[in-house]
C-alpha positions as CSV (number, residue, x, y, z in Angstrom):
1,M,-13.5,16.1,23.7
2,K,-12.2,14.1,26.7
3,K,-11.8,11.1,24.3
4,A,-10.2,13.2,21.3
5,N,-7.7,14.2,24.3
6,E,-6.9,10.9,25.6
7,G,-6.2,9.7,21.6
8,F,-3.7,12.7,21.7
9,E,-1.9,11.9,24.7
10,H,-1.8,7.9,23.7
11,K,-0.3,9.3,20.0
12,G,2.2,11.4,21.9
13,R,3.4,8.4,24.0
14,V,3.4,6.3,21.2
15,R,5.8,8.4,19.4
16,T,8.2,9.3,22.2
17,A,8.2,5.8,24.3
18,G,6.9,3.8,22.0
19,P,8.5,0.5,20.5
20,D,10.4,1.0,17.4
21,L,9.7,-0.9,14.1
22,D,12.6,-3.3,14.6
23,T,10.8,-4.4,17.8
24,L,7.8,-4.9,16.4
25,I,9.3,-6.9,13.5
26,E,11.5,-8.8,15.9
27,R,8.3,-9.7,17.8
28,V,6.2,-10.7,14.6
29,T,8.9,-12.9,13.4
30,D,9.6,-14.6,16.9
31,Y,5.8,-15.3,16.8
32,Y,5.4,-17.0,13.5
33,H,8.9,-18.3,13.9
34,L,10.2,-16.3,10.6
35,D,13.1,-14.8,9.3
36,A,13.2,-10.6,9.3
37,D,14.1,-11.1,5.5
38,D,11.0,-13.2,5.1
39,L,8.7,-10.2,5.5
40,R,10.2,-8.4,3.1
41,T,10.2,-10.9,0.8
42,S,6.9,-11.0,-2.1
43,S,6.4,-14.4,-1.0
44,K,2.8,-15.4,-1.0
45,G,3.1,-18.3,1.3
46,R,0.4,-18.7,4.2
47,Q,2.4,-18.1,7.5
48,I,4.5,-15.3,5.6
49,T,1.3,-13.3,4.2
50,R,-0.3,-14.0,8.1
51,A,2.6,-12.4,9.6
52,R,2.9,-9.4,7.4
53,R,-1.0,-8.5,8.0
54,V,-0.9,-8.5,11.5
55,F,2.4,-6.6,11.5
56,C,1.0,-4.1,9.5
57,K,-2.4,-3.9,11.7
58,V,-0.2,-3.3,14.7
59,A,2.1,-0.7,13.1
60,V,-0.4,1.1,11.8
61,K,-3.1,0.9,14.4
62,E,-1.4,0.6,17.5
63,L,2.1,2.2,16.7
64,L,0.7,4.8,14.3
65,L,3.8,4.7,11.7
66,S,2.5,5.6,8.4
67,C,1.9,3.2,5.6
68,A,4.5,4.9,3.3
69,E,7.1,4.2,5.9
70,L,6.2,0.7,6.5
71,A,6.2,0.2,2.5
72,R,9.8,1.2,2.7
73,A,10.5,-1.0,5.4
74,L,8.6,-3.9,4.1
75,N,9.6,-3.1,-0.1
76,I,5.9,-3.0,-0.9
77,S,3.5,-0.3,-1.9
78,P,1.9,1.7,0.3
79,S,-1.5,0.5,-1.2
80,A,-0.1,-3.0,0.0
81,V,0.6,-2.2,3.6
82,S,-3.0,-0.4,4.0
83,K,-4.6,-3.6,2.8
84,G,-2.4,-6.0,5.0
85,A,-3.5,-3.4,8.1
86,K,-7.3,-3.7,6.9
87,R,-7.1,-7.6,6.5
88,G,-4.9,-7.9,9.8
89,Q,-8.0,-7.0,11.6
90,E,-9.7,-10.5,10.9
91,V,-6.4,-12.2,11.8
92,S,-6.7,-14.0,15.1
93,D,-3.1,-14.2,15.6
94,R,-2.8,-10.5,16.4
95,R,-4.3,-10.8,19.5
96,E,-1.3,-12.5,20.9
97,I,0.8,-10.2,19.6
98,E,-0.9,-7.3,20.8
99,K,-0.9,-8.7,24.2
100,Q,2.5,-8.9,24.3
101,P,4.3,-5.5,26.2
102,L,4.7,-3.2,23.4
103,G,5.8,-0.2,25.6
104,I,2.3,1.7,24.6
């Protein structure tokens, strides 16, 4: 029960005081040396795909944003966001981005 309450408190903290989508986009694109527009393209280049996966993973799992909201921001389907978040778990670079202060 205590763990469930901690999770609920974490969600509330993230939604009220956490970073917004633009902040996360900035952090990911800075790390990968990309433009914000690169995340929104349909490019399948290795660097862009990796950045998009990490972005989806952190946004869904850490910032608790919905796949639909991310899909609108990235101009992709909610299913693609969900798959990207799952595949982002496997990307080792995500740990470096998660270490950066996200305000959570």
